[in-house]
Each structure stands twice: as structure tokens, then as C-alpha cells.
N, CA, C and O of each residue as an XYZ file, in Angstrom:
816
protein
N       5.294    -17.776     15.277
C       5.296    -16.312     15.225
C       4.484    -15.823     14.028
O       4.592    -16.372     12.932
N       3.670    -14.786     14.244
C       2.878    -14.222     13.169
C       3.782    -13.544     12.140
O       4.851    -13.030     12.466
N       3.322    -13.560     10.896
C       4.017    -12.845      9.834
C       3.113    -11.742      9.296
O       1.921    -11.951      9.069
N       3.694    -10.581      9.098
C       2.989     -9.477      8.458
C       3.686     -9.197      7.135
O       4.878     -8.895      7.103
N       2.939     -9.299      6.053
C       3.490     -9.015      4.729
C       3.280     -7.544      4.398
O       2.157     -7.042      4.431
N       4.372     -6.864      4.080
C       4.302     -5.461      3.668
C       4.931     -5.348      2.287
O       6.080     -5.741      2.084
N       4.175     -4.813      1.343
C       4.688     -4.670     -0.019
C       4.899     -3.206     -0.352
O       4.231     -2.330      0.197
N       5.839     -2.944     -1.263
C       6.119     -1.581     -1.712
C       6.421     -1.561     -3.198
O       7.108     -2.443     -3.714
N       5.910     -0.564     -3.875
C       6.102     -0.463     -5.319
C       7.501      0.011     -5.692
O       8.147      0.760     -4.959
N       7.938     -0.445     -6.845
C       9.191      0.010     -7.432
C       9.004      1.421     -8.011
O       7.869      1.878     -8.146
N      10.100      2.117     -8.354
C       9.970      3.454     -8.948
C       9.180      3.424    -10.256
O       9.171      2.418    -10.965
N       8.527      4.527    -10.562
C       7.736      4.628    -11.798
C       7.637      6.088    -12.201
O       8.041      6.981    -11.456
N       7.102      6.317    -13.376
C       6.843      7.677    -13.830
C       8.078      8.541    -13.964
O       8.004      9.759    -13.801
N       9.220      7.923    -14.260
C      10.445      8.674    -14.434
C      11.228      8.921    -13.161
O      12.309      9.510    -13.208
N      10.704      8.481    -12.015
C      11.404      8.649    -10.739
C      12.492      7.581    -10.598
O      12.358      6.476    -11.122
N      13.558      7.918     -9.894
C      14.626      6.940     -9.651
C      14.437      6.204     -8.333
O      15.079      5.183     -8.086
N      13.553      6.727     -7.489
C      13.249      6.083     -6.216
C      11.746      6.080     -5.984
O      11.010      6.851     -6.601
N      11.297      5.205     -5.087
C       9.909      5.186     -4.642
C       9.951      5.044     -3.126
O      10.536      4.085     -2.622
N       9.344      5.977     -2.381
C       9.403      5.895     -0.924
C       8.835      4.603     -0.369
O       9.252      4.150      0.698
N       7.884      4.001     -1.082
C       7.312      2.733     -0.619
C       8.367      1.630     -0.622
O       8.464      0.854      0.329
N       9.148      1.565     -1.683
C      10.200      0.558     -1.771
C      11.289      0.821     -0.735
O      11.782     -0.108     -0.096
N      11.658      2.081     -0.574
C      12.692      2.420      0.413
C      12.224      2.093      1.831
O      13.017      1.663      2.668
N      10.944      2.298      2.094
C      10.415      2.020      3.429
C      10.410      0.528      3.736
O      10.752      0.130      4.850
N      10.029     -0.304      2.768
C       9.982     -1.737      3.076
C      11.390     -2.326      3.231
O      11.574     -3.334      3.913
N      12.374     -1.693      2.596
C      13.757     -2.133      2.820
C      14.128     -1.971      4.293
O      14.834     -2.803      4.862
N      13.643     -0.887      4.901
C      13.915     -0.630      6.313
C      13.113     -1.559      7.223
O      13.525     -1.848      8.347
N      11.967     -2.022      6.731
C      11.084     -2.847      7.545
C      11.405     -4.334      7.478
O      10.995     -5.093      8.356
N      12.123     -4.756      6.463
C      12.397     -6.189      6.276
C      13.029     -6.786      7.534
O      14.062     -6.321      8.015
N      12.379     -7.829      8.050
C      12.907     -8.531      9.210
C      12.595     -7.886     10.544
O      12.925     -8.447     11.589
N      11.955     -6.699     10.535
C      11.593     -6.056     11.795
C      10.639     -6.946     12.574
O       9.691     -7.488     12.006
N      10.876     -7.098     13.839
C      10.035     -8.006     14.626
C       9.808     -7.462     16.024
O      10.568     -6.638     16.532
N       8.743     -7.948     16.623
C       8.417     -7.722     18.022
C       8.246     -9.108     18.647
O       8.594    -10.115     18.030
N       7.719     -9.159     19.854
C       7.650    -10.436     20.568
C       6.851    -11.506     19.826
O       7.204    -12.685     19.858
N       5.766    -11.091     19.154
C       4.863    -12.090     18.575
C       4.684    -11.995     17.066
O       3.834    -12.690     16.509
N       5.465    -11.153     16.388
C       5.335    -11.075     14.929
C       6.640    -10.649     14.283
O       7.525    -10.078     14.921
N       6.728    -10.948     12.987
C       7.866    -10.535     12.176
C       7.354    -10.020     10.847
O       6.376    -10.537     10.306
N       8.013     -9.005     10.323
C       7.635     -8.428      9.041
C       8.434     -9.073      7.918
O       9.652     -9.223      8.007
N       7.724     -9.450      6.861
C       8.362     -9.886      5.620
C       7.907     -8.918      4.533
O       6.777     -8.431      4.566
N       8.772     -8.643      3.584
C       8.450     -7.633      2.579
C       8.648     -8.172      1.168
O       9.370     -9.144      0.945
N       7.987     -7.511      0.229
C       8.148     -7.847     -1.178
C       8.052     -6.579     -2.024
O       7.147     -5.771     -1.816
N       8.972     -6.391     -2.976
C       8.814     -5.315     -3.957
C       7.762     -5.715     -4.979
O       7.625     -6.890     -5.318
N       7.032     -4.738     -5.459
C       5.955     -4.992     -6.413
C       6.189     -4.158     -7.674
O       6.440     -2.957     -7.579
N       6.109     -4.778     -8.847
C       6.289     -4.010    -10.084
C       5.109     -3.081    -10.351
O       3.963     -3.421    -10.057
N       5.392     -1.926    -10.900
C       4.325     -0.982    -11.258
C       3.839     -1.355    -12.660
O       4.056     -0.638    -13.637
N       3.179     -2.498    -12.712
C       2.690     -3.049    -13.973
C       1.320     -3.678    -13.719
O       1.176     -4.543    -12.855
N       0.335     -3.243    -14.467
C      -0.997     -3.826    -14.345
C      -0.912     -5.343    -14.579
O      -0.219     -5.797    -15.490
N      -1.606     -6.100    -13.769
C      -1.587     -7.556    -13.892
C      -0.435     -8.168    -13.125
O      -0.657     -8.940    -12.192
N       0.779     -7.843    -13.495
C       1.958     -8.412    -12.833
C       2.016     -8.028    -11.355
O       2.513     -8.798    -10.533
N       1.513     -6.842    -11.014
C       1.517     -6.410     -9.617
C       0.697     -7.369     -8.761
O       1.148     -7.798     -7.699
N      -0.496     -7.701     -9.216
C      -1.364     -8.615     -8.457
C      -0.749    -10.005     -8.404
O      -0.796    -10.663     -7.365
N      -0.178    -10.454     -9.503
C       0.452    -11.778     -9.526
C       1.577    -11.872     -8.501
O       1.711    -12.882     -7.809
N       2.383    -10.819     -8.405
C       3.498    -10.815     -7.450
C       2.983    -10.833     -6.016
O       3.551    -11.510     -5.159
N       1.914    -10.093     -5.753
C       1.354    -10.045     -4.404
C       0.753    -11.397     -4.013
O       0.964    -11.874     -2.898
N       0.014    -12.004     -4.919
C      -0.586    -13.315     -4.632
C       0.502    -14.344     -4.358
O       0.374    -15.153     -3.439
N       1.572    -14.321     -5.149
C       2.677    -15.263     -4.935
C       3.279    -15.078     -3.552
O       3.627    -16.057     -2.894
N       3.407    -13.831     -3.103
C       3.967    -13.553     -1.780
C       3.039    -14.046     -0.675
O       3.499    -14.596      0.326
N       1.747    -13.854     -0.853
C       0.781    -14.325      0.147
C       0.826    -15.844      0.257
O       0.830    -16.395      1.358
N       0.860    -16.509     -0.878
C       0.885    -17.972     -0.868
C       2.181    -18.501     -0.259
O       2.179    -19.540      0.401
N       3.272    -17.798     -0.477
C       4.562    -18.248      0.050
C       4.692    -18.001      1.551
O       5.258    -18.825      2.269
N       4.175    -16.883      2.021
C       4.410    -16.468      3.407
C       3.267    -16.786      4.362
O       3.481    -16.873      5.571
N       2.051    -16.962      3.835
C       0.867    -17.213      4.675
C       0.767    -16.187      5.816
O       0.740    -16.570      6.986
N       0.712    -14.906      5.490
C       0.731    -13.864      6.520
C      -0.576    -13.775      7.301
O      -1.619    -14.255      6.857
N      -0.495    -13.157      8.462
C      -1.687    -12.895      9.266
C      -2.238    -11.491      9.018
O      -3.304    -11.143      9.525
N      -1.522    -10.694      8.247
C      -1.988     -9.370      7.832
C      -1.176     -8.940      6.618
O      -0.021     -9.334      6.459
N      -1.796     -8.120      5.756
C      -1.118     -7.612      4.562
C      -1.321     -6.107      4.468
O      -2.450     -5.619      4.483
N      -0.211     -5.378      4.372
C      -0.251     -3.938      4.152
C       0.519     -3.635      2.871
O       1.724     -3.872      2.789
N      -0.183     -3.113      1.884
C       0.472     -2.702      0.653
C       0.656     -1.186      0.689
O      -0.230     -0.446      1.118
N       1.818     -0.746      0.232
C       2.188      0.665      0.367
C       2.541      1.241     -1.005
O       3.187      0.588     -1.826
N       2.104      2.472     -1.230
C       2.410      3.139     -2.485
C       2.636      4.630     -2.300
O       2.238      5.215     -1.292
N       3.273      5.225     -3.276
C       3.577      6.662     -3.282
C       2.386      7.461     -3.781
O       1.721      7.080     -4.744
N       2.131      8.578     -3.106
C       1.073      9.489     -3.555
C       1.613     10.909     -3.567
O       1.551     11.610     -2.557
N       2.141     11.331     -4.706
C       2.620     12.696     -4.836
C       1.504     13.688     -4.600
O       0.381     13.481     -5.060
N       1.797     14.765     -3.889
C       0.799     15.782     -3.612
C       0.128     15.630     -2.260
O      -0.513     16.563     -1.777
N       0.267     14.461     -1.645
C      -0.336     14.264     -0.322
C       0.701     14.552      0.763
O       1.873     14.196      0.639
N       0.243     15.200      1.820
C       1.143     15.598      2.890
C       1.090     14.661      4.086
O       1.868     14.809      5.028
N       0.168     13.687      4.054
C      -0.018     12.820      5.196
C      -0.032     11.350      4.783
O      -0.181     11.016      3.608
N       0.124     10.488      5.776
C      -0.079      9.061      5.565
C      -1.565      8.860      5.303
O      -2.395      9.300      6.098
N      -1.909      8.210      4.212
C      -3.312      8.056      3.823
C      -3.748      6.598      3.933
O      -3.246      5.735      3.214
N      -4.678      6.336      4.831
C      -5.247      4.997      4.970
C      -6.419      4.877      4.012
O      -7.457      5.509      4.208
N      -6.250      4.066      2.977
C      -7.280      3.970      1.950
C      -8.477      3.142      2.440
O      -8.320      2.040      2.965
N      -9.663      3.702      2.254
C     -10.876      3.055      2.713
C     -11.427      2.019      1.730
O     -11.946      0.981      2.140
N     -11.309      2.312      0.415
C     -12.022      1.492     -0.565
C     -11.211      1.309     -1.840
O     -10.537      2.229     -2.303
N     -11.288      0.105     -2.397
C     -10.689     -0.215     -3.704
C     -11.820     -0.386     -4.704
O     -12.803     -1.067     -4.411
N     -11.700      0.216     -5.870
C     -12.770      0.127     -6.873
C     -12.315     -0.688     -8.082
O     -11.128     -0.761     -8.399
N     -13.286     -1.290     -8.737
C     -12.997     -2.224     -9.827
C     -12.809     -1.504    -11.160
O     -13.600     -1.672    -12.088
N     -11.752     -0.703    -11.239
C     -11.479      0.025    -12.478
C      -9.987      0.280    -12.633
O      -9.295      0.621    -11.673
N      -9.513      0.110    -13.842
C      -8.168      0.519    -14.243
C      -8.326      1.667    -15.229
O      -8.940      1.503    -16.283
N      -7.779      2.823    -14.894
C      -7.873      3.978    -15.784
C      -6.607      4.805    -15.571
O      -6.540      5.646    -14.674
N      -5.615      4.550    -16.406
C      -4.271      5.077    -16.165
C      -4.040      6.429    -16.829
O      -4.248      6.597    -18.030
N      -3.606      7.382    -16.022
C      -3.246      8.706    -16.546
C      -1.928      8.644    -17.308
O      -1.735      9.349    -18.298
N      -1.017      7.784    -16.828
C       0.263      7.565    -17.497
C       0.462      6.068    -17.674
O      -0.189      5.262    -17.010
N       1.360      5.705    -18.568
C       1.634      4.282    -18.787
C       2.343      3.689    -17.580
O       3.064      4.387    -16.866
N       2.133      2.390    -17.357
C       2.874      1.712    -16.294
C       4.283      1.405    -16.786
O       4.667      1.822    -17.879
N       5.049      0.679    -15.985
C       6.454      0.437    -16.343
C       6.636     -0.541    -17.487
O       7.758     -0.760    -17.944
N       5.546     -1.132    -17.957
C       5.614     -2.004    -19.134
C       4.953     -1.357    -20.345
O       4.792     -1.989    -21.389
N       4.574     -0.095    -20.197
C       3.962      0.624    -21.305
C       2.465      0.446    -21.426
O       1.863      0.914    -22.392
N       1.845     -0.230    -20.454
C       0.394     -0.420    -20.494
C      -0.323      0.834    -20.004
O       0.113      1.476    -19.048
N      -1.406      1.171    -20.656
C      -2.199      2.323    -20.221
C      -3.682      2.024    -20.419
O      -4.317      2.565    -21.325
N      -4.230      1.158    -19.565
C      -5.648      0.802    -19.712
C      -6.563      1.985    -19.428
O      -6.241      2.860    -18.624
N      -7.701      1.995    -20.098
C      -8.704      3.028    -19.879
C     -10.062      2.379    -19.652
O     -10.529      1.583    -20.467
N     -10.682      2.728    -18.543
C     -12.043      2.272    -18.230
C     -12.179      0.754    -18.320
O     -13.180      0.246    -18.827
N     -11.172      0.030    -17.829
C     -11.214     -1.426    -17.826
C     -11.368     -1.936    -16.393
O     -10.770     -1.369    -15.479
N     -12.152     -2.989    -16.179
C     -12.261     -3.526    -14.828
C     -10.970     -4.214    -14.401
O     -10.246     -4.769    -15.227
N     -10.695     -4.170    -13.114
C      -9.572     -4.948    -12.584
C      -9.901     -6.423    -12.720
O      -9.080     -7.220    -13.175
N     -11.125     -6.776    -12.316
C     -11.614     -8.153    -12.425
C     -12.957     -8.119    -13.140
O     -13.948     -7.696    -12.545
N     -13.024     -8.555    -14.413
C     -14.305     -8.556    -15.125
C     -15.364     -9.319    -14.342
O     -15.156    -10.468    -13.952
N     -16.493     -8.673    -14.118
C     -17.581     -9.309    -13.380
C     -17.428     -9.274    -11.877
O     -18.290     -9.774    -11.154
N     -16.338     -8.689    -11.392
C     -16.115     -8.607     -9.951
C     -16.978     -7.538     -9.308
O     -17.581     -6.723    -10.006
N     -17.044     -7.533     -7.972
C     -17.804     -6.496     -7.267
C     -17.309     -5.099     -7.631
O     -16.161     -4.914     -8.036
N     -18.183     -4.141     -7.482
C     -17.822     -2.755     -7.785
C     -16.662     -2.294     -6.917
O     -15.783     -1.567     -7.381
N     -16.660     -2.717     -5.653
C     -15.638     -2.229     -4.726
C     -15.452     -3.190     -3.558
O     -16.291     -4.053     -3.296
N     -14.339     -3.018     -2.870
C     -14.063     -3.728     -1.624
C     -13.612     -2.722     -0.576
O     -12.876     -1.784     -0.882
N     -14.062     -2.924      0.674
C     -13.579     -2.117      1.782
C     -12.252     -2.669      2.282
O     -12.014     -3.876      2.240
N     -11.399     -1.781      2.751
C     -10.210     -2.208      3.479
C     -10.652     -2.941      4.743
O     -11.677     -2.602      5.335
N      -9.882     -3.939      5.154
C     -10.165     -4.610      6.423
C      -9.124     -4.257      7.486
O      -9.066     -4.887      8.542
N      -8.302     -3.246      7.197
C      -7.422     -2.691      8.226
C      -8.257     -1.799      9.153
O      -9.263     -1.238      8.720
N      -7.858     -1.663     10.410
C      -8.558     -0.744     11.311
C      -8.131      0.698     11.010
O      -7.383      1.305     11.777
N      -8.608      1.227      9.901
C      -8.045      2.463      9.362
C      -8.197      3.655     10.302
O      -7.272      4.458     10.420
N      -9.333      3.788     10.966
C      -9.496      4.952     11.847
C      -8.651      4.817     13.105
O      -8.137      5.810     13.620
N      -8.505      3.601     13.598
C      -7.646      3.391     14.766
C      -6.192      3.681     14.417
O      -5.452      4.230     15.233
N      -5.783      3.312     13.203
C      -4.411      3.596     12.768
C      -4.194      5.098     12.646
O      -3.175      5.619     13.099
N      -5.146      5.793     12.039
C      -5.043      7.248     11.909
C      -4.907      7.898     13.284
O      -4.068      8.779     13.472
N      -5.729      7.469     14.246
C      -5.664      8.027     15.606
C      -4.299      7.776     16.237
O      -3.718      8.671     16.851
N      -3.790      6.552     16.084
C      -2.483      6.208     16.640
C      -1.384      7.083     16.047
O      -0.520      7.582     16.767
N      -1.424      7.263     14.738
C      -0.400      8.074     14.072
C      -0.498      9.533     14.494
O       0.516     10.172     14.774
N      -1.701     10.054     14.539
C      -1.864     11.455     14.933
C      -1.383     11.683     16.365
O      -0.763     12.703     16.664
N      -1.675     10.722     17.246
C      -1.227     10.846     18.634
C       0.298     10.789     18.736
O       0.883     11.306     19.688
N       0.936     10.159     17.751
C       2.401     10.085     17.716
C       3.008     11.279     16.987
O       4.222     11.344     16.796
N       2.163     12.219     16.584
C       2.649     13.420     15.903
C       2.919     13.232     14.427
O       3.674     13.999     13.828
N       2.304     12.209     13.830
C       2.504     11.933     12.406
C       1.238     12.303     11.642
O       0.165     11.791     11.963
N       1.331     13.176     10.643
C       0.146     13.529      9.865
C      -0.474     12.290      9.197
O       0.214     11.534      8.512
N      -1.773     12.099      9.406
C      -2.449     10.921      8.857
C      -3.923     11.214      8.680
O      -4.491     12.040      9.394
N      -4.544     10.531      7.722
C      -5.968     10.716      7.463
C      -6.513      9.506      6.718
O      -5.772      8.770      6.066
N      -7.825      9.318      6.829
C      -8.499      8.323      5.999
C      -8.695      8.936      4.615
O      -9.088     10.097      4.493
N      -8.421      8.156      3.581
C      -8.630      8.587      2.198
C      -9.741      7.747      1.569
O      -9.820      6.536      1.776
N     -10.581      8.408      0.810
C     -11.686      7.706      0.154
C     -11.432      7.428     -1.319
O     -12.342      7.022     -2.042
N     -10.202      7.642     -1.766
C      -9.872      7.328     -3.151
C      -8.411      6.915     -3.282
O      -7.500      7.690     -2.994
N      -8.211      5.680     -3.722
C      -6.858      5.186     -3.995
C      -6.485      5.427     -5.447
O      -5.484      4.899     -5.930
N      -7.292      6.228     -6.150
C      -7.031      6.511     -7.554
C      -7.513      5.397     -8.461
O      -8.328      4.563     -8.068
N      -6.998      5.395     -9.681
C      -7.370      4.355    -10.649
C      -6.134      3.797    -11.356
O      -6.232      3.186    -12.420
N      -4.976      4.020    -10.746
C      -3.718      3.549    -11.325
C      -3.347      2.207    -10.680
O      -4.226      1.505    -10.179
N      -2.082      1.848    -10.684
C      -1.676      0.519    -10.229
C      -1.864      0.342     -8.720
O      -2.017     -0.786     -8.250
N      -1.857      1.427     -7.963
C      -2.101      1.317     -6.520
C      -3.497      0.755     -6.257
O      -3.646     -0.235     -5.540
N      -4.505      1.379     -6.830
C      -5.865      0.877     -6.668
C      -6.007     -0.517     -7.276
O      -6.691     -1.375     -6.717
N      -5.367     -0.739     -8.411
C      -5.384     -2.050     -9.076
C      -4.900     -3.143     -8.123
O      -5.523     -4.198     -8.002
N      -3.782     -2.875     -7.451
C      -3.239     -3.850     -6.510
C      -4.152     -4.017     -5.297
O      -4.399     -5.136     -4.849
N      -4.643     -2.919     -4.779
C      -5.532     -2.929     -3.619
C      -6.775     -3.770     -3.919
O      -7.161     -4.624     -3.121
N      -7.389     -3.526     -5.062
C      -8.573     -4.295     -5.436
C      -8.216     -5.774     -5.622
O      -8.927     -6.656     -5.140
N      -7.115     -6.033     -6.320
C      -6.696     -7.412     -6.545
C      -6.436     -8.156     -5.254
O      -6.770     -9.335     -5.128
N      -5.829     -7.455     -4.277
C      -5.572     -8.044     -2.959
C      -6.870     -8.436     -2.279
O      -7.020     -9.571     -1.826
N      -7.800     -7.511     -2.205
C      -9.039     -7.770     -1.478
C      -9.903     -8.819     -2.194
O     -10.567     -9.629     -1.547
N      -9.887     -8.798     -3.519
C     -10.652     -9.792     -4.274
C     -10.078    -11.192     -4.049
O     -10.824    -12.151     -3.850
N      -8.774    -11.300     -4.081
C      -8.123    -12.593     -3.874
C      -8.445    -13.146     -2.483
O      -8.816    -14.312     -2.344
N      -8.302    -12.313     -1.468
C      -8.585    -12.773     -0.106
C     -10.046    -13.177      0.042
O     -10.363    -14.166      0.703
N     -10.932    -12.401     -0.578
C     -12.364    -12.718     -0.518
C     -12.665    -14.050     -1.198
O     -13.397    -14.878     -0.657
N     -12.101    -14.251     -2.375
C     -12.358    -15.481     -3.117
C     -11.797    -16.702     -2.399
O     -12.375    -17.787     -2.467
N     -10.687    -16.529     -1.719
C     -10.052    -17.634     -0.998
C     -10.640    -17.845      0.398
O     -10.393    -18.870      1.034
N     -11.413    -16.878      0.864
C     -11.979    -16.977      2.193
C     -10.972    -16.721      3.304
O     -11.160    -17.167      4.436
N      -9.893    -15.994      2.976
C      -8.880    -15.682      3.975
C      -9.344    -14.471      4.796
O      -9.449    -13.364      4.269
N      -9.612    -14.683      6.050
C     -10.120    -13.621      6.926
C      -8.969    -12.961      7.671
O      -8.811    -13.139      8.879
N      -8.174    -12.203      6.942
C      -7.052    -11.502      7.566
C      -7.167    -10.013      7.256
O      -7.676     -9.640      6.199
N      -6.697     -9.155      8.171
C      -6.725     -7.725      7.886
C      -5.781     -7.383      6.739
O      -4.646     -7.858      6.681
N      -6.272     -6.555      5.837
C      -5.473     -6.199      4.663
C      -5.961     -4.872      4.103
O      -7.123     -4.498      4.257
N      -5.046     -4.173      3.451
C      -5.436     -2.918      2.847
C      -4.255     -2.176      2.260
O      -3.160     -2.721      2.119
N      -4.499     -0.922      1.920
C      -3.508     -0.128      1.204
C      -3.257      1.191      1.925
O      -4.178      1.831      2.434
N      -1.983      1.578      1.952
C      -1.570      2.835      2.579
C      -0.757      3.648      1.579
O       0.237      3.166      1.035
N      -1.186      4.880      1.341
C      -0.424      5.797      0.507
C       0.473      6.669      1.389
O       0.069      7.100      2.469
N       1.686      6.919      0.915
C       2.634      7.739      1.668
C       3.120      8.898      0.797
O       3.111      8.798     -0.430
N       3.549     10.008      1.432
C       4.029     11.164      0.653
C       5.367     10.891     -0.034
O       6.021      9.876      0.202
N       5.740     11.827     -0.882
C       7.061     11.802     -1.497
C       8.143     11.973     -0.433
O       7.882     12.493      0.652
N       9.343     11.538     -0.749
C      10.500     11.821      0.100
C      10.989     13.245     -0.179
O      10.731     13.783     -1.255
N      11.690     13.859      0.774
C      12.179     15.230      0.556
C      13.018     15.376     -0.708
O      12.916     16.386     -1.406
N      13.853     14.370     -1.012
C      14.686     14.482     -2.199
C      13.881     14.448     -3.495
O      14.325     14.970     -4.518
N      12.691     13.829     -3.453
C      11.797     13.882     -4.617
C      11.111     15.241     -4.698
O      11.040     15.853     -5.763
N      10.607     15.701     -3.555
C       9.880     16.971     -3.522
C      10.773     18.156     -3.875
O      10.297     19.171     -4.383
N      12.070     18.022     -3.603
C      13.006     19.112     -3.911
C      13.033     19.425     -5.403
O      13.359     20.542     -5.804
N      12.690     18.438     -6.216
C      12.681     18.617     -7.673
C      11.315     19.056     -8.185
O      11.130     19.290     -9.380
N      10.353     19.165     -7.256
C       8.983     19.519     -7.639
C       8.495     20.612     -6.694
O       7.810     20.309     -5.718
N       8.826     21.860     -6.954
C       8.484     22.959     -6.054
C       7.012     22.947     -5.635
O       6.109     22.823     -6.463
N       6.803     23.079     -4.329
C       5.446     23.122     -3.809
C       4.887     21.787     -3.374
O       3.828     21.729     -2.751
N       5.595     20.700     -3.699
C       5.109     19.372     -3.336
C       5.443     19.062     -1.873
O       6.570     19.304     -1.441
N       4.486     18.533     -1.103
C       4.778     18.135      0.275
C       5.611     16.864      0.309
O       5.687     16.131     -0.677
N       6.236     16.611      1.456
C       7.060     15.421      1.587
C       7.077     14.953      3.033
O       6.572     15.632      3.927
N       7.663     13.783      3.248
C       7.824     13.236      4.592
C       9.121     12.445      4.617
O       9.449     11.756      3.651
N       9.861     12.541      5.714
C      11.136     11.831      5.793
C      10.924     10.326      5.821
O       9.897      9.836      6.290
N      11.903      9.609      5.317
C      11.814      8.150      5.295
C      11.700      7.594      6.710
O      10.934      6.658      6.940
N      12.435      8.144      7.646
C      12.371      7.653      9.028
C      10.962      7.785      9.598
O      10.493      6.898     10.312
N      10.285      8.892      9.284
C       8.935      9.091      9.799
C       7.947      8.147      9.113
O       7.026      7.636      9.750
N       8.139      7.922      7.824
C       7.293      6.964      7.103
C       7.431      5.570      7.709
O       6.437      4.879      7.932
N       8.664      5.166      7.970
C       8.901      3.843      8.548
C       8.261      3.735      9.927
O       7.648      2.719     10.252
N       8.401      4.779     10.733
C       7.767      4.775     12.056
C       6.253      4.646     11.921
O       5.619      3.911     12.678
N       5.675      5.364     10.954
C       4.234      5.301     10.733
C       3.792      3.886     10.363
O       2.781      3.395     10.864
N       4.542      3.246      9.498
C       4.183      1.891      9.083
C       4.344      0.908     10.242
O       3.544     -0.018     10.379
N       5.348      1.095     11.062
C       5.504      0.236     12.238
C       4.311      0.386     13.176
O       3.795     -0.605     13.694
N       3.878      1.612     13.392
C       2.710      1.845     14.245
C       1.442      1.279     13.617
O       0.576      0.759     14.321
N       1.332      1.378     12.292
C       0.166      0.814     11.601
C       0.120     -0.700     11.771
O      -0.947     -1.274     11.992
N       1.266     -1.334     11.668
C       1.338     -2.787     11.841
C       0.939     -3.179     13.258
O       0.122     -4.080     13.448
N       1.509     -2.508     14.250
C       1.225     -2.842     15.642
C      -0.250     -2.604     15.977
O      -0.865     -3.412     16.673
N      -0.809     -1.521     15.495
C      -2.224     -1.236     15.744
C      -3.121     -2.276     15.098
O      -4.111     -2.709     15.689
N      -2.772     -2.674     13.888
C      -3.556     -3.698     13.187
C      -3.571     -5.003     13.973
O      -4.629     -5.607     14.146
N      -2.425     -5.439     14.444
C      -2.359     -6.711     15.157
C      -2.994     -6.637     16.530
O      -3.508     -7.640     17.025
N      -2.970     -5.475     17.153
C      -3.617     -5.321     18.456
C      -5.128     -5.438     18.349
O      -5.790     -5.934     19.260
N      -5.665     -4.974     17.225
C      -7.126     -4.942     17.062
C      -7.646     -6.197     16.365
O      -8.756     -6.650     16.647
N      -6.861     -6.752     15.469
C      -7.323     -7.908     14.669
C      -7.620     -9.111     15.562
O      -8.017    -10.165     15.066
């Protein structure tokens, strides 16, 4: 049976929850006829995030990897198109690190494209009534750091599997404390990720 690895970040920036972590808790062990989902929490720490993801890939040998993170201010599921080789943190990570203008991988390529079928996933989600769009910027914080680290690792190892990063909105209980911020229910986020997984495996 195929394995799909889905990762989600732990809370950060003073939040007590992270929708990415809550979503992967719901996805753990979810399966269909030919695949099963395995999940891993990822620390919001530069360096350690990539190490945790690589360890999970080596342990599980997945046929696809979807990393998920929170994006406050976004109203839709965002399929990230590109990871760039830069760490530039607006706030400190959970270990107090705040890199500025530093490469994720010294001497590495400027950028990597996602290998998820991002436009097909967006179409599937929109047809299911879920707000979704392709995003051309994963930022320069730990989300992009992990995304770049994932794609660089797979490239260096020659692993030809679909992989990429998906940003999700805040949960309603988070947005309630931040007037004007959009949100999405956890159930809808989980449904979106399930559809993203199924679409990826259908096309891969």
C-alpha cells in the first residue's frame, strides 16, 4: 500500500494552536483502497524543521509528501508554486532564531518548483466548493524554509515523488481574536487536504 506523508507545523508566534497540526491529527491513519496517510508534527524552528521532515521521509519511504502550514490573512487553501533559497524571518522562531537574508542551503539553487499537480488540485477544490488558489510566494519564514529543504533533499537523493507545500487559513477560533482576519473550519481544511492527496495520487 502506498504511503502519503503529511506534515503540519506546531503552534508559533504566541498562538496556542496551529490549524496545520490540528488537521494532520484528523488525517493520521486515513486510508483508501490503495494508500494510507502517515503524519508528522514539525517544529517551527529553522534547521530542525528540515531535519524532522527528512527523518520522516527516511522512516516512511512515502510515495508523496504534502507539508502544511498556517497562513494568517489568507482566505483560501494556497497551493505553493515555488520555494526560494532564503531565510528572512519577520519574527523569531520557537527557538528564538531570527535569520536575515541567509540561504536555506548555501550554494543551492535559487528556487525549486513544487512537484504537486497544483492547478489540478485547485480545480478539484474549487469544484468541491472550497476556496483555493495557486500562490507564488510561500514567504521567507519556516514554511518556505521547510518547502525548500524538502525539494532540495528529494532532488539531491533523486527521489522522483510528488511533493510540495500547502498553506491553509486560520481556524475560526484564531480569527475571532483578530478582527477582520479570514478563517476556514477545520473540517473543511481536512476535506481539502484529503482531496489534494487523492488528486495528487491520481495524476502522479
